C-alpha positions in Angstrom: 0.4 -15.8 -6.9 1.8 -17.4 -10.1 1.5 -16.0 -13.7 2.4 -17.7 -16.9 3.9 -15.3 -19.5 3.5 -16.8 -22.9 5.8 -14.7 -25.2 8.9 -13.0 -23.7 9.3 -10.0 -26.1 9.1 -6.3 -25.6 6.1 -6.3 -23.3 6.8 -9.2 -21.0 8.8 -7.3 -18.3 6.2 -4.5 -18.1 3.4 -6.9 -17.9 5.0 -9.0 -15.2 5.8 -6.0 -13.1 2.2 -4.6 -13.6 0.7 -7.9 -12.3 3.1 -7.8 -9.4 2.0 -4.3 -8.4 -1.7 -4.7 -9.0 -2.5 -8.4 -8.4 0.4 -9.4 -5.9 1.9 -11.8 -8.4 5.1 -13.3 -6.9 6.1 -16.0 -9.4 6.5 -15.6 -13.2 6.9 -18.7 -15.4 8.2 -17.6 -18.9 7.9 -19.3 -22.2 8.9 -18.2 -25.7 9.7 -20.1 -28.8 13.0 -18.2 -28.8 15.0 -19.3 -25.7 17.1 -16.0 -26.0 13.9 -13.9 -25.4 13.2 -16.0 -22.3 16.6 -15.5 -21.1 16.4 -11.7 -21.8 13.2 -11.3 -19.8 14.5 -13.4 -16.9 17.7 -11.3 -16.8 15.7 -8.0 -16.9 13.3 -9.2 -14.1 16.1 -10.3 -11.8 16.3 -8.2 -8.6 12.6 -6.9 -9.1 11.1 -8.9 -6.3 9.8 -11.8 -8.4 10.7 -15.4 -8.6 11.3 -16.1 -12.2 11.6 -19.3 -14.0 12.0 -20.3 -17.7 9.7 -23.1 -19.0 10.5 -25.5 -21.8 6.9 -25.6 -23.0 3.6 -23.6 -22.8 2.1 -26.3 -20.7 5.0 -26.3 -18.2 4.7 -22.5 -17.9 1.1 -22.8 -17.0 1.5 -25.3 -14.2 0.0 -23.8 -11.0 -0.6 -20.4 -12.8 -3.9 -18.7 -12.1 -3.1 -15.9 -14.4 -2.0 -16.5 -18.0 -0.8 -13.7 -20.2 -0.4 -14.3 -23.9 1.7 -11.8 -25.7 2.9 -13.3 -29.0 3.7 -11.7 -32.4 2.4 -14.4 -34.8 0.6 -12.6 -37.6 -1.9 -15.2 -38.3 -4.8 -17.2 -36.9 -2.8 -19.1 -34.3 -3.6 -21.3 -31.3 -1.2 -20.5 -28.7 -3.6 -21.9 -26.0 -5.8 -24.9 -26.7 -8.9 -25.7 -24.9 -7.6 -28.6 -22.9 -4.7 -26.4 -21.6 -7.1 -24.1 -19.7 -8.6 -25.2 -16.5 -11.4 -23.5 -14.4 -10.7 -20.6 -12.2 -8.0 -18.9 -14.3 -7.7 -15.4 -15.7 -6.3 -14.8 -19.2 -4.9 -11.7 -20.5 -4.9 -12.2 -24.3 -2.9 -9.2 -25.4 -1.0 -10.4 -28.5 -3.9 -10.6 -31.0 -4.2 -7.1 -32.3 -5.3 -7.1 -35.9 -7.8 -8.8 -38.2 -6.7 -12.3 -38.9 -4.4 -12.7 -35.8 -5.5 -14.6 -32.8 -4.0 -16.7 -29.9 -6.7 -18.6 -28.2 -8.8 -21.6 -29.4 -12.5 -20.6 -30.0 -13.6 -23.1 -27.4 -11.8 -21.2 -24.6 -13.8 -18.1 -25.5 -17.1 -19.8 -25.2 -16.1 -21.0 -21.6 -15.0 -17.6 -20.6 -16.6 -14.4 -19.4 -15.0 -11.8 -21.8 -14.0 -8.2 -20.9 -12.9 -5.8 -23.5 -11.9 -2.2 -24.0 -14.1 -1.1 -26.9 -16.4 -3.8 -28.5 -16.5 -2.5 -32.1 -12.7 -2.5 -32.3 -12.3 -5.8 -30.4 -14.7 -7.6 -32.6 -12.5 -6.8 -35.6 -9.0 -7.1 -34.0 -9.4 -9.2 -30.9 -9.9 -12.8 -30.0 -13.7 -12.4 -30.4 -13.3 -11.8 -34.1 -13.8 -15.7 -34.0 -17.2 -15.4 -32.4 -20.7 -14.2 -33.5 -21.1 -10.4 -33.7 -23.6 -10.5 -30.9 -21.6 -12.7 -28.4 -21.9 -11.0 -25.0 -18.9 -9.1 -23.7 -18.4 -6.6 -20.8 -16.6 -3.4 -21.2 -13.8 -2.6 -18.8 -15.2 0.8 -17.8 -18.3 -0.9 -16.6 -16.4 -3.0 -14.2 -14.3 0.1 -13.1 -17.3 2.3 -12.2 -19.3 -0.6 -10.6 -22.1 -1.0 -13.1 -20.9 -4.5 -14.1 -19.4 -7.3 -12.2 -15.9 -8.8 -12.8 -15.1 -12.1 -11.4 -18.0 -13.6 -9.4 -16.9 -17.1 -8.5 -13.8 -19.2 -8.0 -14.3 -21.5 -10.9 -15.0 -18.8 -13.4 -12.6 -18.3 -16.4 -12.2 -14.6 -17.1 -10.6 -13.2 -20.2 -9.4 -9.8 -21.0 -9.4 -9.5 -24.7 -7.1 -6.6 -25.1 -6.3 -4.9 -28.5 -5.0 -1.6 -27.4 -7.3 1.5 -27.3 -5.5 4.8 -28.1 -7.7 7.1 -26.0 -7.4 4.8 -23.0 -3.6 4.8 -23.4 -3.6 8.7 -23.7 -5.8 9.1 -20.7 -3.7 6.9 -18.5 -0.4 8.6 -19.6 -2.1 12.1 -18.9 -3.2 11.0 -15.5 0.3 9.7 -14.6 2.0 12.8 -15.9 -0.4 15.0 -13.8 0.3 12.9 -10.7 4.1 13.1 -10.9 4.4 16.7 -12.0 6.8 18.5 -9.7 8.3 15.3 -8.3 11.4 13.4 -9.0 9.5 10.2 -9.8 10.3 10.2 -13.5 13.1 10.2 -16.1 13.1 12.0 -19.4 13.3 9.6 -22.4 13.6 10.1 -26.0 10.2 9.0 -27.4 11.7 8.4 -30.9 13.7 5.4 -29.4 16.0 3.4 -31.6 16.8 0.3 -29.4 19.5 -2.1 -30.5 17.0 -4.9 -29.7 13.3 -4.0 -30.4 12.3 -6.9 -28.1 14.2 -5.4 -25.2 12.5 -2.1 -24.5 12.7 -2.7 -20.7 16.4 -3.1 -21.0 16.6 0.2 -22.9 14.6 2.0 -20.1 16.8 0.6 -17.4 20.0 1.7 -19.3 18.5 5.2 -19.7 17.9 5.4 -16.0 21.4 4.3 -15.2 
């Protein structure tokens, strides 16, 4: 019930609350190279039904975590997680690598993992698997969702969601949510051309708009 959140920028609060809602995560361990970013995320997540702590190192954040989410903004081939940091049985959401030449995970981690992606042609260019051979096997998320492929199959398995963002997936999800809440009071109108004081604090901007 613990997730390590490596990178405490604009997405960190949304990712944490999503994992709470979907996977029952109760504890969030935050780490960012900028202590102010970690403090911001911890402040925004207070009162949200999560136990939140700020770690001094990546390794400390990952202690006891069965879910690891990496969401960093380093625009280069980076190694946010090294192979020896990742034990068996964990799930990794690698969502920070999103363009050619930008990665977060050591290649050895990929070779130990069962990899799930949104759209293979795009992910092989922009995702973590740009470090692997073009024919390295991956599973598309839609196959798991509709039951034609399996997700996690045993407790020691390392699963990796190599996410790069897929526009039609985002649009479809937004359209579904819009249709479900139509005619209810379960939404607030927001200016989509947002100009936040702090681009790394989009969650805080949403909270202030609600208040």
